[in-house]
N, C-alpha and C positions, 0 to 999 in steps of 0.2 A: 504494500500500500504506500502510495506516495504521500509524504507529509505535505499538506496543503498550506501550512503556515511557513512563510518565508521569513527567516530571522535575519534582518539586516542590521547594519550599524545603528540605524535610527532606532530600531526596536531595542537593541542592546542598551543604547544610551537611555532610553525611556525606562527600561528595566532597572538601570543603575540610578535612576532618579535625577538624571542630568538632562539639560536641554537637548532635544533630539532632532532639531532641524539641521539641514546640511551645513548651513553657515556656522552654527554652534559647534558642530562636530569638527569642521575644518579649523575653527579657532582653537578648540581643545587640543587637537593634534599639533597645531603650530606652536601653542604655548607650552606643551609638555614634551616636545621632542628636542633633542634625541634622548631616549631612555637608554641608559648605559647597558651594554650587552650583558653585564654580570648581574643585572637586576631583573628578576622575574616580573612579568606584567602585573600579577596580583600583589607583588611586594612594592610596587611604586609608591612613593611617599604621599601622593595626592589622594589616594583612595581612602574612603571611610572604612572602618572595620567591616561593615556589612557589604560594601562594594567589593572589597578585597576577598571576602569569604565567598561571595557569589562567583567571582571570576575564578578563584582557585577551584571551587567545586565543579564549575563548568568545564574547566580544562582537565582536571584530574579524572573526571568521570566520562570524558569524551562525549558529553551531552550534545544536544542540538546547538547549544551556544558555543561549543568549542571552536568551530570553524570561524564564527564571527569574531570571537575573542582573539583567535590567531590573526585575523585580518587587522584588528586594532593593534595588536602587538607589532605586526610588520610596519604599520603606518607610523608607529612611535619610534621605530629604530632608525 
């Protein structure tokens, strides 16, 4: 069965409680990059504990969010 819910960066940002329009996402990336290669995405200093936990769980469990989190990670490098 094909998952009909497309999880984009916009939806990830909404899930994290951040502004989720394209301009806000572009500004977030511009203001937070480059993230040091030795820092895991979920360990970045700007996340709240709940945001970091959500990202860590998404990545560790290889959930539907993992691919989108990986995309955000790549944008921040």
